[in-house]
KENUNU-63003 format. One record per residue (C-alpha): residue number from 1; residue in one letter; y, x, z. Coordinates in nm, 2 decimals, always signed. Layout:
N
   num   residuo       py       px       pz
   NUM         A        Y        X        Z
...
# end
This chain:
197
   num   residuo       py       px       pz
     1         M    +5.93    +2.33    -0.17
     2         K    +5.97    +2.54    +0.14
     3         A    +5.71    +2.49    +0.41
     4         K    +5.87    +2.31    +0.71
     5         S    +5.59    +2.22    +0.95
     6         R    +5.30    +2.42    +1.09
     7         F    +5.06    +2.24    +0.87
     8         D    +5.27    +2.32    +0.55
     9         R    +5.28    +2.69    +0.65
    10         Q    +4.90    +2.68    +0.70
    11         V    +4.85    +2.52    +0.36
    12         S    +5.09    +2.77    +0.19
    13         A    +4.90    +3.06    +0.33
    14         S    +4.56    +2.92    +0.24
    15         N    +4.68    +2.82    -0.11
    16         A    +4.77    +3.18    -0.18
    17         R    +4.43    +3.30    -0.08
    18         L    +4.22    +3.07    -0.30
    19         T    +4.03    +3.23    -0.58
    20         A    +3.97    +3.09    -0.93
    21         I    +3.73    +2.80    -0.98
    22         S    +3.37    +2.90    -1.02
    23         P    +3.24    +2.95    -1.37
    24         K    +2.94    +2.75    -1.26
    25         A    +3.16    +2.45    -1.19
    26         I    +3.33    +2.47    -1.53
    27         H    +2.99    +2.50    -1.69
    28         W    +2.86    +2.19    -1.50
    29         A    +3.17    +1.99    -1.61
    30         Y    +3.12    +2.10    -1.97
    31         R    +2.75    +2.01    -1.97
    32         N    +2.79    +1.67    -1.79
    33         L    +3.13    +1.52    -1.85
    34         V    +3.22    +1.57    -2.22
    35         Q    +3.04    +1.44    -2.53
    36         H    +2.87    +1.69    -2.75
    37         W    +2.93    +1.63    -3.12
    38         A    +2.78    +1.69    -3.46
    39         F    +2.99    +1.64    -3.77
    40         R    +2.82    +1.46    -4.06
    41         T    +2.96    +1.40    -4.40
    42         P    +2.85    +1.10    -4.63
    43         S    +2.62    +1.34    -4.82
    44         G    +2.42    +1.41    -4.50
    45         E    +2.55    +1.77    -4.44
    46         T    +2.57    +1.80    -4.06
    47         A    +2.74    +2.07    -3.86
    48         C    +2.66    +2.14    -3.49
    49         G    +2.97    +2.14    -3.27
    50         E    +2.81    +2.37    -3.02
    51         C    +2.71    +2.67    -3.23
    52         G    +2.85    +2.58    -3.57
    53         H    +2.51    +2.58    -3.75
    54         K    +2.50    +2.36    -4.06
    55         F    +2.19    +2.16    -4.16
    56         H    +2.10    +1.84    -4.35
    57         H    +2.03    +1.52    -4.17
    58         K    +2.03    +1.17    -4.32
    59         G    +1.86    +0.97    -4.04
    60         K    +2.00    +0.65    -3.90
    61         S    +1.99    +0.75    -3.54
    62         S    +2.32    +0.82    -3.36
    63         F    +2.19    +1.14    -3.20
    64         V    +2.04    +1.46    -3.35
    65         K    +1.90    +1.78    -3.21
    66         C    +2.04    +2.10    -3.35
    67         P    +1.76    +2.31    -3.50
    68         E    +1.95    +2.64    -3.41
    69         C    +2.06    +2.59    -3.04
    70         G    +1.84    +2.29    -2.95
    71         R    +2.13    +2.08    -2.81
    72         L    +2.12    +1.70    -2.83
    73         L    +2.44    +1.60    -3.02
    74         K    +2.60    +1.26    -3.09
    75         I    +2.66    +1.22    -3.46
    76         K    +3.01    +1.15    -3.58
    77         D    +3.03    +1.04    -3.95
    78         T    +3.36    +1.19    -4.05
    79         L    +3.54    +1.42    -4.29
    80         K    +3.75    +1.56    -4.00
    81         R    +3.70    +1.93    -3.92
    82         K    +3.80    +1.92    -3.56
    83         I    +3.73    +1.70    -3.25
    84         E    +3.90    +1.76    -2.91
    85         E    +3.77    +1.63    -2.58
    86         S    +3.93    +1.66    -2.24
    87         T    +3.85    +1.53    -1.89
    88         Y    +3.94    +1.59    -1.53
    89         F    +3.69    +1.72    -1.28
    90         S    +3.72    +1.84    -0.92
    91         T    +3.56    +2.06    -0.66
    92         L    +3.56    +2.02    -0.28
    93         E    +3.59    +2.34    -0.08
    94         T    +3.69    +2.45    +0.27
    95         I    +3.93    +2.73    +0.36
    96         D    +4.07    +2.82    +0.70
    97         G    +3.95    +2.49    +0.85
    98         L    +4.12    +2.28    +0.58
    99         Q    +3.95    +2.06    +0.32
   100         V    +4.08    +2.11    -0.03
   101         Q    +4.01    +1.91    -0.34
   102         R    +4.09    +2.12    -0.65
   103         V    +4.15    +1.91    -0.96
   104         S    +4.12    +2.08    -1.31
   105         L    +4.15    +1.97    -1.67
   106         L    +3.86    +2.07    -1.89
   107         S    +3.95    +2.09    -2.27
   108         V    +3.68    +2.14    -2.53
   109         T    +3.75    +2.19    -2.90
   110         Y    +3.47    +2.14    -3.16
   111         K    +3.54    +2.28    -3.51
   112         K    +3.32    +2.23    -3.80
   113         G    +3.11    +2.54    -3.88
   114         K    +3.24    +2.73    -3.57
   115         P    +3.12    +2.76    -3.21
   116         K    +3.29    +2.54    -2.95
   117         S    +3.60    +2.65    -2.75
   118         V    +3.61    +2.56    -2.38
   119         A    +3.92    +2.60    -2.15
   120         S    +3.99    +2.49    -1.80
   121         V    +4.33    +2.47    -1.62
   122         E    +4.36    +2.39    -1.25
   123         I    +4.63    +2.12    -1.20
   124         C    +4.66    +2.04    -0.84
   125         R    +4.50    +2.08    -0.49
   126         L    +4.49    +1.80    -0.23
   127         W    +4.47    +1.93    +0.13
   128         L    +4.34    +1.76    +0.45
   129         N    +4.30    +1.89    +0.80
   130         A    +4.09    +1.77    +1.09
   131         N    +4.37    +1.55    +1.23
   132         G    +4.41    +1.36    +0.90
   133         L    +4.73    +1.52    +0.78
   134         T    +4.75    +1.55    +0.40
   135         T    +4.97    +1.73    +0.15
   136         G    +4.95    +1.86    -0.20
   137         T    +5.01    +2.17    -0.40
   138         S    +5.05    +2.13    -0.78
   139         K    +5.19    +2.26    -1.10
   140         N    +5.54    +2.13    -1.18
   141         R    +5.57    +1.81    -1.37
   142         T    +5.78    +1.77    -1.68
   143         L    +6.00    +1.48    -1.77
   144         G    +5.82    +1.21    -1.96
   145         H    +5.64    +0.88    -1.91
   146         Y    +5.28    +1.03    -1.94
   147         L    +5.10    +1.09    -1.61
   148         D    +4.96    +1.42    -1.70
   149         S    +5.28    +1.59    -1.82
   150         F    +5.26    +1.92    -1.64
   151         N    +5.43    +2.25    -1.70
   152         W    +5.12    +2.46    -1.78
   153         A    +5.29    +2.79    -1.71
   154         S    +5.42    +2.70    -1.37
   155         P    +5.23    +2.82    -1.05
   156         I    +5.06    +2.59    -0.81
   157         E    +5.30    +2.55    -0.53
   158         L    +5.36    +2.32    -0.22
   159         K    +5.50    +1.98    -0.30
   160         S    +5.66    +1.72    -0.06
   161         G    +5.34    +1.51    -0.03
   162         I    +5.09    +1.36    -0.27
   163         S    +5.23    +1.15    -0.55
   164         E    +5.07    +0.86    -0.73
   165         T    +5.00    +1.09    -1.03
   166         H    +4.79    +1.32    -0.81
   167         V    +4.60    +1.03    -0.66
   168         I    +4.51    +0.89    -1.01
   169         I    +4.40    +1.22    -1.16
   170         S    +4.20    +1.32    -0.85
   171         N    +3.98    +1.01    -0.88
   172         T    +3.73    +1.19    -1.09
   173         Y    +3.38    +1.34    -1.10
   174         I    +3.31    +1.60    -0.83
   175         Y    +3.11    +1.92    -0.87
   176         P    +2.79    +1.85    -0.66
   177         R    +2.79    +2.19    -0.48
   178         L    +3.05    +2.11    -0.22
   179         T    +3.15    +2.23    +0.12
   180         L    +3.30    +2.00    +0.38
   181         I    +3.48    +2.05    +0.71
   182         P    +3.26    +1.94    +1.01
   183         E    +3.47    +1.62    +1.08
   184         L    +3.41    +1.49    +0.73
   185         R    +3.04    +1.57    +0.75
   186         R    +3.02    +1.40    +1.09
   187         N    +3.17    +1.09    +0.95
   188         G    +2.90    +1.07    +0.68
   189         M    +3.07    +1.22    +0.37
   190         G    +2.83    +1.43    +0.17
   191         I    +2.52    +1.22    +0.26
   192         E    +2.55    +1.00    -0.04
   193         R    +2.72    +1.19    -0.32
   194         N    +2.88    +0.92    -0.52
   195         R    +3.10    +0.98    -0.83
   196         T    +2.89    +1.29    -0.93
   197         K    +2.66    +1.32    -1.22
# end
């Protein structure tokens, strides 16, 4: 969409200047928001989903600690060789006097006998100024009845407002190291950090 108002032009300029999401935020989301798995066969052969190390465990508990990497893992009794986990997370940042919530999709793939694979894709950005005006920038949506049907190759560009889809996926866990515009801090946001782990 072409920027029509002064606020839209400010958002377009700020949107182009944003840098990639911090690796620390992605690491936080990986450590706190997804389940960490261990694959166990009926014979007791167990494979760590984190590092791929194989060991023998026949205990009845639902968690085990990997002897190689030391990570606490939830045991999944299965013959499957692959488990995929995904979740949304967001960061709150300020740029040019605007508050922006950046929503990303974190995808983790655990393969039996191999180290994990972590990927993160930024989906949308919700913008707010001191006067309460809001708008959104996002990847293009594709046709379909699923909420998170996005064209992953499209750039994040200005949209004509915030759709219901963006509101739903932005209601997620927030990275605890956040920056706020003074008006939000004055009104009490950031004092009690709810919806964070």
